[in-house]
Structures are given as structure tokens and as C-alpha cells.
C-alpha positions, 0 to 999 in steps of 0.5 A: 587512438584505439586506447582513446576510443576505449577510454571514451566508451568507458566514460560513456558507460559510467555516465549512462549507469550513473544517469540511470541510477539517478533516474531510478524510482524509490518506494515511498515508506511509512513506519508504524508500530505493529498491531502486537505492540499496540495490543500490548500497550492497549492502544486499540479501538473497537468498532462495529464492522457490519455487525462484527466487533473488530479491534484496530490499532489507535495510532493517534493515541499511541503517538500522543501517550507513548513516550518512545514511539515517536523517537523509535520511528525517527531513529528507524527513519534515519536509517532508511531515509538515505535510500528511500523517501519517507512519509510521516504517519503522525503528520498524516494522522493530523491531516486526516483529523483535519478532513474528518469533519467532511467524512462525519457528514457522510451518512447513510440515507436509509439507516443513518449509519456512518462510514466505517474505516480504520486508521490503518485504512485511512493512512494507506488511502491518504498517504499512498505509501508504497510500503508500510513498515511495522516495528515491534520491540521489547526491553529485556532485563539481564544480569548485566543491564538491559537489551532489546528484541525487535521485529521489523516487517514490511508490507506492500500497502496495496496487497498487505503481503509481507515483502521484507522482515528482519529481527534481532537483539540489541547489545546489552547496555545500561546507559542507552535509552530504548530508541538508541538500543533499537537503532544499534540493533537494527543497524546490524541488519538494515542492509539486507532489509533495504535490499528486500525493499528495493527488490520488491519495488524493482519487481513492481516497476518491471511487472506492475503493481498488484491489485484486485478488480471486481465487476458486479451488477445491480440485481434490478439491472435489465442486463447480465454480464453475459448479455450480448452487445453487437454479438459479444458478451459484456464479459468478453469486452471487459476481458479484452480491455484488461488485456490491453491495459494491464502490464505485460497482459498479467491478470487472473480471472478467478471467477466469472458468472452472469452476475460477477467477474473477479480479477486477481493478481492484476498488474497495473502500471506504477505511475500514470502518464503524469508520473503520479502513483496509480492505485486500484481506483484510478485504474478502475476509472479507466474501465468505468469510462470505457463502459460509460461510452458507446456501444455500452452507455452503462451507468457504473458505480465505482467503490474501493477497499483501500488502495489495492481493490476496486469494485465496479457495479453496473446498472446505476450509480 
């Protein structure tokens, strides 16, 4: 009887472990060529960023003109897709193109300027991948044939912080095409890389996703962030809201003046109540709604920078 009970307990533990593993969330990945790879092949676009000339990768051109990038991403995706859901950067670019006409109609009423946003920012915002993987490679000529060097880097799509990396050299072989060479080279290093990806995502699942939140005021607003409402400063109300709504009460108020509050290392839930990915905008909408209601009744404008930064401006929309 005792042995039978032990057997039942063992079966229950195995079932529970498999059930939990089956329910575990996996990070969504998107693979792109690295900035350096795009620069070396002249797949770059220059645009005016508030008076400063800036060059950014032109992924659309790379996918259309380069004969290897699509195959390379497919090969790398094949190594990762068994463990992680992937989003196609090329397909997302096509979807963005379909929506571009709407953005092109958004014009500044004062100076007639258009919205400026790089393809990278658009991809991050529209695809909402958790992790961006960038690949760089170079083909080397040797006395016995050819080899390939590669650098594989993964970045948190919300903070742009590097979370995983791998590099190495492919085996020399004259008959293999570049995508196959890369696949073989990366295969020998892929397990530690995947472990780093999952480790980062496990931390996010446990401790929350990291974002930045800034609260400002319009200069013509008749209040400041130090104005008292029912005996407490507006800043204190906002700080209390943050304590209630962040994961494990984790955030850092890095700056607080009468005109601006800046919260960094803000940890927010990975998913909302409907099991949808939660980004900085959705999180900030909660604070916006709070300040819209009594006893404040403030007008609040919400702006974002990518997925990981939200800005609330108090006083008007």
C-alpha cells in the first residue's frame, strides 16, 4: 500500500511538472540584420531627426535587394522556432507599408512636418515582439575554401538592453552556401543562446517588464506637480498609484520637480487581464484614467517612444 501511494505521488508530480511546463510563456522573437551588416551593404536611410541627420537601417531595401538575408533569417528561425514563437520582420514591414498612407496624412498643423519614425521603431511598435535578434556575418576566404564568421545578439525590445549574445566561425566548406554555413556555425552555439533568452524572459515573467514613465506639465497649466489636492501634492498621488500598480512595488523615481517626474526601471506586468502583452502605453493609460477622474479631473495627453517609454503631459490634450 505504501509503495502504491508513493507511485501515485510520483505520477502526480510528473503530471504537475508537465502541466506547468506546458503553460509556461515563451518570449516572441523577431530576427533582423544588424546595423553594421546594413551599413556595410549600404542598406541605410538618412532622415532629419529634429534638425539632426540620422542614419537608420532600411530593412525593406535589404529584403528586396539582398539575395541572402531572407534565407539566413529562415535558417536561424528554424533553429529557434521549436522553442520560441517567431514573428516575420519582412511580413510586418509589408503590413506597415499598407498602413503608411494613414500616417502620411498626419501633418503638424503649425509647420506642416510629418511624423518621423524609423523602420526599427515601427517594427517594434507594430510587431510587439518581446526580443529582437540581430545577425551579422562575414564570409572569409581560406586556403581550403571558405568559412563564415557571425555575431548573434538579442535585445529586449522595450529597453534595447542586450540580453544574449553568441559568436563564432563556420566550418570551412566550399560546397555550402552562406545560409547553410551560418546554420551549421550557429547550431554549435545555439543552446546557451536559447538559455539566455529564456532566462531573461523568466525574469520578466517573475519581476515584470521594464519601462520608463515620465510625467510633465504644459507651461500654461495653472497647476504644478507640487500643487495640493485635498492636502496632498499631485506627485504624492502619482507615487502612491505607482506603488499599487507596479510588479512587486519596483520602480525608481529618478527625478521629481514641480514640472516633471521621471520613473525609471519601472516593472510592469507582462500581460493584462485579457492575457494581452502590456506595453508602456497601456500601462500609462491606467495612470491617465486615474488622473482624469475625481478628485483631479485633469486633461492628460499620452505620448510614447517605442514600446518601452510613455510620457504623460498634464493640463490639456
